[in-house]
PDB file of N, H, CA, C and O in Angstrom:
ATOM      1  N   MET A   1       3.892 -12.337  -3.615  1.00  0.00           N
ATOM      2  CA  MET A   1       3.674 -10.975  -3.168  1.00  0.00           C
ATOM      3  C   MET A   1       2.920 -11.001  -1.837  1.00  0.00           C
ATOM      4  O   MET A   1       1.938 -11.725  -1.677  1.00  0.00           O
ATOM      5  N   THR A   2       3.397 -10.205  -0.896  1.00  0.00           N
ATOM      6  H   THR A   2       4.195  -9.617  -1.026  1.00  0.00           H
ATOM      7  CA  THR A   2       2.753 -10.087   0.404  1.00  0.00           C
ATOM      8  C   THR A   2       1.738  -8.954   0.359  1.00  0.00           C
ATOM      9  O   THR A   2       2.069  -7.825  -0.004  1.00  0.00           O
ATOM     10  N   LYS A   3       0.510  -9.261   0.726  1.00  0.00           N
ATOM     11  H   LYS A   3       0.241 -10.178   1.020  1.00  0.00           H
ATOM     12  CA  LYS A   3      -0.527  -8.230   0.776  1.00  0.00           C
ATOM     13  C   LYS A   3      -0.449  -7.500   2.104  1.00  0.00           C
ATOM     14  O   LYS A   3      -0.173  -8.093   3.147  1.00  0.00           O
ATOM     15  N   ALA A   4      -0.696  -6.209   2.042  1.00  0.00           N
ATOM     16  H   ALA A   4      -0.921  -5.727   1.195  1.00  0.00           H
ATOM     17  CA  ALA A   4      -0.713  -5.398   3.257  1.00  0.00           C
ATOM     18  C   ALA A   4      -1.924  -5.756   4.109  1.00  0.00           C
ATOM     19  O   ALA A   4      -2.909  -6.305   3.615  1.00  0.00           O
ATOM     20  N   GLU A   5      -1.835  -5.437   5.388  1.00  0.00           N
ATOM     21  H   GLU A   5      -1.035  -4.990   5.789  1.00  0.00           H
ATOM     22  CA  GLU A   5      -2.938  -5.632   6.328  1.00  0.00           C
ATOM     23  C   GLU A   5      -3.323  -4.271   6.900  1.00  0.00           C
ATOM     24  O   GLU A   5      -2.559  -3.310   6.805  1.00  0.00           O
ATOM     25  N   VAL A   6      -4.488  -4.197   7.482  1.00  0.00           N
ATOM     26  H   VAL A   6      -5.109  -4.978   7.560  1.00  0.00           H
ATOM     27  CA  VAL A   6      -4.942  -2.955   8.112  1.00  0.00           C
ATOM     28  C   VAL A   6      -3.901  -2.522   9.149  1.00  0.00           C
ATOM     29  O   VAL A   6      -3.474  -3.318   9.986  1.00  0.00           O
ATOM     30  N   GLY A   7      -3.508  -1.269   9.080  1.00  0.00           N
ATOM     31  H   GLY A   7      -3.855  -0.623   8.400  1.00  0.00           H
ATOM     32  CA  GLY A   7      -2.522  -0.730  10.014  1.00  0.00           C
ATOM     33  C   GLY A   7      -1.109  -0.676   9.466  1.00  0.00           C
ATOM     34  O   GLY A   7      -0.266   0.025  10.025  1.00  0.00           O
ATOM     35  N   ASN A   8      -0.823  -1.399   8.382  1.00  0.00           N
ATOM     36  H   ASN A   8      -1.508  -1.969   7.928  1.00  0.00           H
ATOM     37  CA  ASN A   8       0.504  -1.331   7.765  1.00  0.00           C
ATOM     38  C   ASN A   8       0.724   0.047   7.157  1.00  0.00           C
ATOM     39  O   ASN A   8      -0.216   0.693   6.694  1.00  0.00           O
ATOM     40  N   VAL A   9       1.970   0.485   7.166  1.00  0.00           N
ATOM     41  H   VAL A   9       2.734  -0.040   7.542  1.00  0.00           H
ATOM     42  CA  VAL A   9       2.341   1.700   6.438  1.00  0.00           C
ATOM     43  C   VAL A   9       2.956   1.240   5.122  1.00  0.00           C
ATOM     44  O   VAL A   9       3.852   0.395   5.104  1.00  0.00           O
ATOM     45  N   ILE A  10       2.464   1.809   4.014  1.00  0.00           N
ATOM     46  H   ILE A  10       1.737   2.495   4.029  1.00  0.00           H
ATOM     47  CA  ILE A  10       2.970   1.417   2.703  1.00  0.00           C
ATOM     48  C   ILE A  10       3.524   2.636   1.974  1.00  0.00           C
ATOM     49  O   ILE A  10       3.178   3.776   2.284  1.00  0.00           O
ATOM     50  N   ARG A  11       4.403   2.367   0.989  1.00  0.00           N
ATOM     51  H   ARG A  11       4.684   1.441   0.738  1.00  0.00           H
ATOM     52  CA  ARG A  11       4.957   3.410   0.123  1.00  0.00           C
ATOM     53  C   ARG A  11       4.557   3.055  -1.305  1.00  0.00           C
ATOM     54  O   ARG A  11       4.579   1.889  -1.699  1.00  0.00           O
ATOM     55  N   PHE A  12       4.192   4.074  -2.070  1.00  0.00           N
ATOM     56  H   PHE A  12       4.174   5.021  -1.750  1.00  0.00           H
ATOM     57  CA  PHE A  12       3.752   3.856  -3.449  1.00  0.00           C
ATOM     58  C   PHE A  12       3.936   5.130  -4.258  1.00  0.00           C
ATOM     59  O   PHE A  12       4.194   6.192  -3.691  1.00  0.00           O
ATOM     60  N   LYS A  13       3.809   5.041  -5.548  1.00  0.00           N
ATOM     61  H   LYS A  13       3.599   4.178  -6.009  1.00  0.00           H
ATOM     62  CA  LYS A  13       3.739   6.161  -6.492  1.00  0.00           C
ATOM     63  C   LYS A  13       4.618   7.356  -6.127  1.00  0.00           C
ATOM     64  O   LYS A  13       4.124   8.364  -5.620  1.00  0.00           O
ATOM     65  N   GLY A  14       5.888   7.243  -6.378  1.00  0.00           N
ATOM     66  H   GLY A  14       6.289   6.425  -6.790  1.00  0.00           H
ATOM     67  CA  GLY A  14       6.782   8.383  -6.187  1.00  0.00           C
ATOM     68  C   GLY A  14       7.082   8.747  -4.753  1.00  0.00           C
ATOM     69  O   GLY A  14       7.436   9.893  -4.477  1.00  0.00           O
ATOM     70  N   GLY A  15       6.952   7.814  -3.831  1.00  0.00           N
ATOM     71  H   GLY A  15       6.664   6.883  -4.055  1.00  0.00           H
ATOM     72  CA  GLY A  15       7.324   8.074  -2.445  1.00  0.00           C
ATOM     73  C   GLY A  15       6.183   8.440  -1.518  1.00  0.00           C
ATOM     74  O   GLY A  15       6.418   8.701  -0.338  1.00  0.00           O
ATOM     75  N   LEU A  16       4.949   8.468  -2.016  1.00  0.00           N
ATOM     76  H   LEU A  16       4.759   8.255  -2.974  1.00  0.00           H
ATOM     77  CA  LEU A  16       3.822   8.719  -1.118  1.00  0.00           C
ATOM     78  C   LEU A  16       3.731   7.594  -0.095  1.00  0.00           C
ATOM     79  O   LEU A  16       4.054   6.445  -0.395  1.00  0.00           O
ATOM     80  N   GLN A  17       3.291   7.928   1.109  1.00  0.00           N
ATOM     81  H   GLN A  17       3.029   8.861   1.353  1.00  0.00           H
ATOM     82  CA  GLN A  17       3.148   6.936   2.175  1.00  0.00           C
ATOM     83  C   GLN A  17       1.789   7.089   2.827  1.00  0.00           C
ATOM     84  O   GLN A  17       1.224   8.182   2.868  1.00  0.00           O
ATOM     85  N   GLY A  18       1.271   5.984   3.336  1.00  0.00           N
ATOM     86  H   GLY A  18       1.730   5.096   3.303  1.00  0.00           H
ATOM     87  CA  GLY A  18       0.000   6.034   4.032  1.00  0.00           C
ATOM     88  C   GLY A  18      -0.241   4.789   4.852  1.00  0.00           C
ATOM     89  O   GLY A  18       0.465   3.788   4.725  1.00  0.00           O
ATOM     90  N   ILE A  19      -1.264   4.872   5.705  1.00  0.00           N
ATOM     91  H   ILE A  19      -1.837   5.684   5.808  1.00  0.00           H
ATOM     92  CA  ILE A  19      -1.664   3.745   6.551  1.00  0.00           C
ATOM     93  C   ILE A  19      -2.837   3.038   5.886  1.00  0.00           C
ATOM     94  O   ILE A  19      -3.802   3.675   5.465  1.00  0.00           O
ATOM     95  N   VAL A  20      -2.742   1.720   5.795  1.00  0.00           N
ATOM     96  H   VAL A  20      -1.958   1.203   6.136  1.00  0.00           H
ATOM     97  CA  VAL A  20      -3.812   0.928   5.201  1.00  0.00           C
ATOM     98  C   VAL A  20      -5.016   0.927   6.138  1.00  0.00           C
ATOM     99  O   VAL A  20      -4.900   0.567   7.310  1.00  0.00           O
ATOM    100  N   GLU A  21      -6.173   1.332   5.616  1.00  0.00           N
ATOM    101  H   GLU A  21      -6.267   1.625   4.664  1.00  0.00           H
ATOM    102  CA  GLU A  21      -7.408   1.353   6.400  1.00  0.00           C
ATOM    103  C   GLU A  21      -8.328   0.190   6.063  1.00  0.00           C
ATOM    104  O   GLU A  21      -9.089  -0.272   6.913  1.00  0.00           O
ATOM    105  N   LYS A  22      -8.258  -0.285   4.816  1.00  0.00           N
ATOM    106  H   LYS A  22      -7.639   0.090   4.125  1.00  0.00           H
ATOM    107  CA  LYS A  22      -9.124  -1.387   4.395  1.00  0.00           C
ATOM    108  C   LYS A  22      -8.411  -2.177   3.311  1.00  0.00           C
ATOM    109  O   LYS A  22      -7.751  -1.608   2.442  1.00  0.00           O
ATOM    110  N   VAL A  23      -8.553  -3.498   3.373  1.00  0.00           N
ATOM    111  H   VAL A  23      -9.090  -3.961   4.079  1.00  0.00           H
ATOM    112  CA  VAL A  23      -7.964  -4.376   2.370  1.00  0.00           C
ATOM    113  C   VAL A  23      -9.090  -4.957   1.525  1.00  0.00           C
ATOM    114  O   VAL A  23     -10.005  -5.595   2.046  1.00  0.00           O
ATOM    115  N   ASN A  24      -9.014  -4.733   0.224  1.00  0.00           N
ATOM    116  H   ASN A  24      -8.270  -4.215  -0.200  1.00  0.00           H
ATOM    117  CA  ASN A  24      -9.970  -5.304  -0.723  1.00  0.00           C
ATOM    118  C   ASN A  24      -9.296  -6.432  -1.484  1.00  0.00           C
ATOM    119  O   ASN A  24      -8.114  -6.702  -1.272  1.00  0.00           O
ATOM    120  N   GLU A  25     -10.031  -7.091  -2.365  1.00  0.00           N
ATOM    121  H   GLU A  25     -10.991  -6.871  -2.537  1.00  0.00           H
ATOM    122  CA  GLU A  25      -9.486  -8.219  -3.114  1.00  0.00           C
ATOM    123  C   GLU A  25      -8.279  -7.819  -3.955  1.00  0.00           C
ATOM    124  O   GLU A  25      -7.276  -8.533  -3.975  1.00  0.00           O
ATOM    125  N   ASN A  26      -8.364  -6.690  -4.646  1.00  0.00           N
ATOM    126  H   ASN A  26      -9.178  -6.110  -4.630  1.00  0.00           H
ATOM    127  CA  ASN A  26      -7.297  -6.283  -5.554  1.00  0.00           C
ATOM    128  C   ASN A  26      -6.566  -5.014  -5.135  1.00  0.00           C
ATOM    129  O   ASN A  26      -5.646  -4.580  -5.827  1.00  0.00           O
ATOM    130  N   SER A  27      -6.955  -4.416  -4.020  1.00  0.00           N
ATOM    131  H   SER A  27      -7.703  -4.769  -3.457  1.00  0.00           H
ATOM    132  CA  SER A  27      -6.388  -3.128  -3.652  1.00  0.00           C
ATOM    133  C   SER A  27      -6.534  -2.854  -2.154  1.00  0.00           C
ATOM    134  O   SER A  27      -7.172  -3.609  -1.420  1.00  0.00           O
ATOM    135  N   VAL A  28      -5.928  -1.762  -1.733  1.00  0.00           N
ATOM    136  H   VAL A  28      -5.410  -1.149  -2.329  1.00  0.00           H
ATOM    137  CA  VAL A  28      -6.074  -1.292  -0.356  1.00  0.00           C
ATOM    138  C   VAL A  28      -6.528   0.168  -0.384  1.00  0.00           C
ATOM    139  O   VAL A  28      -6.249   0.893  -1.339  1.00  0.00           O
ATOM    140  N   ILE A  29      -7.224   0.589   0.662  1.00  0.00           N
ATOM    141  H   ILE A  29      -7.451   0.000   1.438  1.00  0.00           H
ATOM    142  CA  ILE A  29      -7.585   1.988   0.844  1.00  0.00           C
ATOM    143  C   ILE A  29      -6.620   2.552   1.872  1.00  0.00           C
ATOM    144  O   ILE A  29      -6.445   1.988   2.952  1.00  0.00           O
ATOM    145  N   VAL A  30      -5.992   3.677   1.526  1.00  0.00           N
ATOM    146  H   VAL A  30      -6.134   4.136   0.649  1.00  0.00           H
ATOM    147  CA  VAL A  30      -4.878   4.211   2.302  1.00  0.00           C
ATOM    148  C   VAL A  30      -5.171   5.634   2.772  1.00  0.00           C
ATOM    149  O   VAL A  30      -5.669   6.463   2.010  1.00  0.00           O
ATOM    150  N   ASP A  31      -4.854   5.904   4.043  1.00  0.00           N
ATOM    151  H   ASP A  31      -4.450   5.231   4.662  1.00  0.00           H
ATOM    152  CA  ASP A  31      -4.960   7.246   4.615  1.00  0.00           C
ATOM    153  C   ASP A  31      -3.593   7.922   4.472  1.00  0.00           C
ATOM    154  O   ASP A  31      -2.598   7.445   5.019  1.00  0.00           O
ATOM    155  N   LEU A  32      -3.551   9.024   3.741  1.00  0.00           N
ATOM    156  H   LEU A  32      -4.359   9.411   3.296  1.00  0.00           H
ATOM    157  CA  LEU A  32      -2.287   9.703   3.441  1.00  0.00           C
ATOM    158  C   LEU A  32      -1.915  10.795   4.441  1.00  0.00           C
ATOM    159  O   LEU A  32      -0.846  11.394   4.322  1.00  0.00           O
ATOM    160  N   THR A  33      -2.762  11.064   5.410  1.00  0.00           N
ATOM    161  H   THR A  33      -3.631  10.578   5.507  1.00  0.00           H
ATOM    162  CA  THR A  33      -2.544  12.198   6.310  1.00  0.00           C
ATOM    163  C   THR A  33      -1.360  12.010   7.262  1.00  0.00           C
ATOM    164  O   THR A  33      -1.015  12.943   7.988  1.00  0.00           O
ATOM    165  N   ILE A  34      -0.730  10.837   7.279  1.00  0.00           N
ATOM    166  H   ILE A  34      -1.010  10.079   6.690  1.00  0.00           H
ATOM    167  CA  ILE A  34       0.436  10.626   8.153  1.00  0.00           C
ATOM    168  C   ILE A  34       1.697  11.296   7.621  1.00  0.00           C
ATOM    169  O   ILE A  34       2.664  11.479   8.360  1.00  0.00           O
ATOM    170  N   MET A  35       1.690  11.664   6.337  1.00  0.00           N
ATOM    171  H   MET A  35       0.904  11.516   5.737  1.00  0.00           H
ATOM    172  CA  MET A  35       2.881  12.286   5.760  1.00  0.00           C
ATOM    173  C   MET A  35       3.059  13.698   6.312  1.00  0.00           C
ATOM    174  O   MET A  35       2.092  14.453   6.417  1.00  0.00           O
ATOM    175  N   GLU A  36       4.285  14.051   6.662  1.00  0.00           N
ATOM    176  H   GLU A  36       5.070  13.438   6.577  1.00  0.00           H
ATOM    177  CA  GLU A  36       4.578  15.377   7.223  1.00  0.00           C
ATOM    178  C   GLU A  36       4.194  16.493   6.257  1.00  0.00           C
ATOM    179  O   GLU A  36       3.745  17.556   6.686  1.00  0.00           O
ATOM    180  N   ASN A  37       4.365  16.263   4.961  1.00  0.00           N
ATOM    181  H   ASN A  37       4.730  15.399   4.612  1.00  0.00           H
ATOM    182  CA  ASN A  37       4.089  17.296   3.969  1.00  0.00           C
ATOM    183  C   ASN A  37       2.715  17.128   3.312  1.00  0.00           C
ATOM    184  O   ASN A  37       2.494  17.630   2.210  1.00  0.00           O
ATOM    185  N   PHE A  38       1.804  16.436   3.969  1.00  0.00           N
ATOM    186  H   PHE A  38       1.984  16.028   4.864  1.00  0.00           H
ATOM    187  CA  PHE A  38       0.485  16.161   3.391  1.00  0.00           C
ATOM    188  C   PHE A  38      -0.221  17.439   2.940  1.00  0.00           C
ATOM    189  O   PHE A  38      -0.699  17.506   1.808  1.00  0.00           O
ATOM    190  N   ARG A  39      -0.296  18.448   3.798  1.00  0.00           N
ATOM    191  H   ARG A  39       0.093  18.394   4.717  1.00  0.00           H
ATOM    192  CA  ARG A  39      -1.009  19.695   3.455  1.00  0.00           C
ATOM    193  C   ARG A  39      -0.358  20.424   2.280  1.00  0.00           C
ATOM    194  O   ARG A  39      -1.050  21.008   1.447  1.00  0.00           O
ATOM    195  N   GLU A  40       0.956  20.388   2.218  1.00  0.00           N
ATOM    196  H   GLU A  40       1.518  19.913   2.895  1.00  0.00           H
ATOM    197  CA  GLU A  40       1.673  21.054   1.134  1.00  0.00           C
ATOM    198  C   GLU A  40       1.387  20.411  -0.217  1.00  0.00           C
ATOM    199  O   GLU A  40       1.370  21.095  -1.240  1.00  0.00           O
ATOM    200  N   LEU A  41       1.164  19.110  -0.226  1.00  0.00           N
ATOM    201  H   LEU A  41       1.178  18.554   0.605  1.00  0.00           H
ATOM    202  CA  LEU A  41       0.930  18.385  -1.478  1.00  0.00           C
ATOM    203  C   LEU A  41      -0.452  18.655  -2.062  1.00  0.00           C
ATOM    204  O   LEU A  41      -0.670  18.448  -3.255  1.00  0.00           O
ATOM    205  N   GLN A  42      -1.369  19.105  -1.248  1.00  0.00           N
ATOM    206  H   GLN A  42      -1.192  19.273  -0.278  1.00  0.00           H
ATOM    207  CA  GLN A  42      -2.742  19.397  -1.667  1.00  0.00           C
ATOM    208  C   GLN A  42      -3.358  18.214  -2.425  1.00  0.00           C
ATOM    209  O   GLN A  42      -3.807  18.342  -3.564  1.00  0.00           O
ATOM    210  N   ILE A  43      -3.361  17.060  -1.747  1.00  0.00           N
ATOM    211  H   ILE A  43      -2.996  16.957  -0.822  1.00  0.00           H
ATOM    212  CA  ILE A  43      -3.951  15.845  -2.307  1.00  0.00           C
ATOM    213  C   ILE A  43      -5.095  15.387  -1.409  1.00  0.00           C
ATOM    214  O   ILE A  43      -5.253  15.873  -0.289  1.00  0.00           O
ATOM    215  N   GLU A  44      -5.880  14.454  -1.910  1.00  0.00           N
ATOM    216  H   GLU A  44      -5.751  14.059  -2.819  1.00  0.00           H
ATOM    217  CA  GLU A  44      -6.985  13.893  -1.136  1.00  0.00           C
ATOM    218  C   GLU A  44      -6.441  13.149   0.080  1.00  0.00           C
ATOM    219  O   GLU A  44      -5.297  12.694   0.078  1.00  0.00           O
ATOM    220  N   GLU A  45      -7.275  13.030   1.124  1.00  0.00           N
ATOM    221  H   GLU A  45      -8.204  13.400   1.125  1.00  0.00           H
ATOM    222  CA  GLU A  45      -6.845  12.346   2.353  1.00  0.00           C
ATOM    223  C   GLU A  45      -6.673  10.846   2.151  1.00  0.00           C
ATOM    224  O   GLU A  45      -5.813  10.229   2.780  1.00  0.00           O
ATOM    225  N   LYS A  46      -7.483  10.257   1.282  1.00  0.00           N
ATOM    226  H   LYS A  46      -8.181  10.758   0.771  1.00  0.00           H
ATOM    227  CA  LYS A  46      -7.448   8.809   1.072  1.00  0.00           C
ATOM    228  C   LYS A  46      -7.344   8.496  -0.402  1.00  0.00           C
ATOM    229  O   LYS A  46      -7.757   9.279  -1.257  1.00  0.00           O
ATOM    230  N   THR A  47      -6.776   7.318  -0.684  1.00  0.00           N
ATOM    231  H   THR A  47      -6.440   6.682   0.011  1.00  0.00           H
ATOM    232  CA  THR A  47      -6.674   6.859  -2.061  1.00  0.00           C
ATOM    233  C   THR A  47      -6.707   5.341  -2.098  1.00  0.00           C
ATOM    234  O   THR A  47      -6.568   4.681  -1.068  1.00  0.00           O
ATOM    235  N   VAL A  48      -6.892   4.795  -3.286  1.00  0.00           N
ATOM    236  H   VAL A  48      -7.005   5.330  -4.123  1.00  0.00           H
ATOM    237  CA  VAL A  48      -6.913   3.351  -3.505  1.00  0.00           C
ATOM    238  C   VAL A  48      -5.633   2.972  -4.240  1.00  0.00           C
ATOM    239  O   VAL A  48      -5.250   3.625  -5.210  1.00  0.00           O
ATOM    240  N   VAL A  49      -4.966   1.903  -3.768  1.00  0.00           N
ATOM    241  H   VAL A  49      -5.277   1.373  -2.980  1.00  0.00           H
ATOM    242  CA  VAL A  49      -3.722   1.460  -4.384  1.00  0.00           C
ATOM    243  C   VAL A  49      -3.819  -0.042  -4.655  1.00  0.00           C
ATOM    244  O   VAL A  49      -4.150  -0.820  -3.761  1.00  0.00           O
ATOM    245  N   ASN A  50      -3.532  -0.436  -5.882  1.00  0.00           N
ATOM    246  H   ASN A  50      -3.263   0.196  -6.609  1.00  0.00           H
ATOM    247  CA  ASN A  50      -3.520  -1.850  -6.264  1.00  0.00           C
ATOM    248  C   ASN A  50      -2.407  -2.576  -5.514  1.00  0.00           C
ATOM    249  O   ASN A  50      -1.356  -1.998  -5.237  1.00  0.00           O
ATOM    250  N   HIS A  51      -2.646  -3.849  -5.188  1.00  0.00           N
ATOM    251  H   HIS A  51      -3.500  -4.318  -5.413  1.00  0.00           H
ATOM    252  CA  HIS A  51      -1.651  -4.638  -4.455  1.00  0.00           C
ATOM    253  C   HIS A  51      -0.302  -4.706  -5.180  1.00  0.00           C
ATOM    254  O   HIS A  51       0.734  -4.867  -4.535  1.00  0.00           O
ATOM    255  N   LYS A  52      -0.305  -4.585  -6.507  1.00  0.00           N
ATOM    256  H   LYS A  52      -1.147  -4.454  -7.031  1.00  0.00           H
ATOM    257  CA  LYS A  52       0.935  -4.668  -7.282  1.00  0.00           C
ATOM    258  C   LYS A  52       1.777  -3.405  -7.161  1.00  0.00           C
ATOM    259  O   LYS A  52       2.948  -3.403  -7.541  1.00  0.00           O
ATOM    260  N   ASN A  53       1.191  -2.326  -6.634  1.00  0.00           N
ATOM    261  H   ASN A  53       0.239  -2.327  -6.326  1.00  0.00           H
ATOM    262  CA  ASN A  53       1.830  -1.018  -6.735  1.00  0.00           C
ATOM    263  C   ASN A  53       2.318  -0.422  -5.423  1.00  0.00           C
ATOM    264  O   ASN A  53       2.491   0.794  -5.339  1.00  0.00           O
ATOM    265  N   TYR A  54       2.545  -1.228  -4.405  1.00  0.00           N
ATOM    266  H   TYR A  54       2.405  -2.216  -4.473  1.00  0.00           H
ATOM    267  CA  TYR A  54       3.052  -0.682  -3.146  1.00  0.00           C
ATOM    268  C   TYR A  54       4.064  -1.602  -2.502  1.00  0.00           C
ATOM    269  O   TYR A  54       4.189  -2.775  -2.855  1.00  0.00           O
ATOM    270  N   THR A  55       4.791  -1.031  -1.536  1.00  0.00           N
ATOM    271  H   THR A  55       4.690  -0.078  -1.249  1.00  0.00           H
ATOM    272  CA  THR A  55       5.741  -1.779  -0.716  1.00  0.00           C
ATOM    273  C   THR A  55       5.387  -1.520   0.740  1.00  0.00           C
ATOM    274  O   THR A  55       5.157  -0.375   1.129  1.00  0.00           O
ATOM    275  N   ILE A  56       5.343  -2.567   1.542  1.00  0.00           N
ATOM    276  H   ILE A  56       5.530  -3.497   1.226  1.00  0.00           H
ATOM    277  CA  ILE A  56       5.085  -2.412   2.978  1.00  0.00           C
ATOM    278  C   ILE A  56       6.375  -1.917   3.616  1.00  0.00           C
ATOM    279  O   ILE A  56       7.421  -2.554   3.488  1.00  0.00           O
ATOM    280  N   ILE A  57       6.301  -0.772   4.307  1.00  0.00           N
ATOM    281  H   ILE A  57       5.452  -0.254   4.411  1.00  0.00           H
ATOM    282  CA  ILE A  57       7.519  -0.238   4.933  1.00  0.00           C
ATOM    283  C   ILE A  57       7.471  -0.302   6.451  1.00  0.00           C
ATOM    284  O   ILE A  57       8.492  -0.114   7.112  1.00  0.00           O
ATOM    285  N   GLN A  58       6.291  -0.567   7.012  1.00  0.00           N
ATOM    286  H   GLN A  58       5.461  -0.720   6.475  1.00  0.00           H
ATOM    287  CA  GLN A  58       6.174  -0.707   8.470  1.00  0.00           C
ATOM    288  C   GLN A  58       4.990  -1.607   8.773  1.00  0.00           C
ATOM    289  O   GLN A  58       3.888  -1.373   8.278  1.00  0.00           O
ATOM    290  N   PRO A  59       5.208  -2.634   9.583  1.00  0.00           N
ATOM    291  CA  PRO A  59       4.081  -3.522   9.936  1.00  0.00           C
ATOM    292  C   PRO A  59       3.060  -2.809  10.820  1.00  0.00           C
ATOM    293  O   PRO A  59       3.323  -1.734  11.360  1.00  0.00           O
ATOM    294  N   SER A  60       1.927  -3.414  10.949  1.00  0.00           N
ATOM    295  H   SER A  60       1.713  -4.287  10.510  1.00  0.00           H
ATOM    296  CA  SER A  60       0.871  -2.866  11.783  1.00  0.00           C
ATOM    297  C   SER A  60       1.324  -2.757  13.224  1.00  0.00           C
ATOM    298  O   SER A  60       2.031  -3.633  13.723  1.00  0.00           O
ATOM    299  N   ILE A  61       0.925  -1.697  13.894  1.00  0.00           N
ATOM    300  H   ILE A  61       0.350  -0.985  13.489  1.00  0.00           H
ATOM    301  CA  ILE A  61       1.243  -1.522  15.312  1.00  0.00           C
ATOM    302  C   ILE A  61       0.594  -2.608  16.141  1.00  0.00           C
ATOM    303  O   ILE A  61       1.122  -2.996  17.183  1.00  0.00           O
ATOM    304  N   ASN A  62      -0.554  -3.106  15.687  1.00  0.00           N
ATOM    305  H   ASN A  62      -0.983  -2.791  14.840  1.00  0.00           H
ATOM    306  CA  ASN A  62      -1.308  -4.125  16.411  1.00  0.00           C
ATOM    307  C   ASN A  62      -0.839  -5.532  16.129  1.00  0.00           C
ATOM    308  O   ASN A  62      -1.377  -6.481  16.699  1.00  0.00           O
ATOM    309  N   ALA A  63       0.158  -5.700  15.257  1.00  0.00           N
ATOM    310  H   ALA A  63       0.595  -4.929  14.794  1.00  0.00           H
ATOM    311  CA  ALA A  63       0.604  -7.045  14.878  1.00  0.00           C
ATOM    312  C   ALA A  63       1.382  -7.719  15.975  1.00  0.00           C
ATOM    313  O   ALA A  63       1.825  -8.855  15.808  1.00  0.00           O
TER     314      ALA A  63
END
């Protein structure tokens, strides 16, 4: 399994997408505000996602 890096865009849990802000041992902290429908979903700006539960869909811009 490939772990995400800071700046990667990941997809998880029913199609939610976000930018990885921090990588922890077992999870990543993700900023969800990049989604076009973020305000409509009425969800928190950030969330924690276990490494087992996401797919990297875009590499870091800084890579």
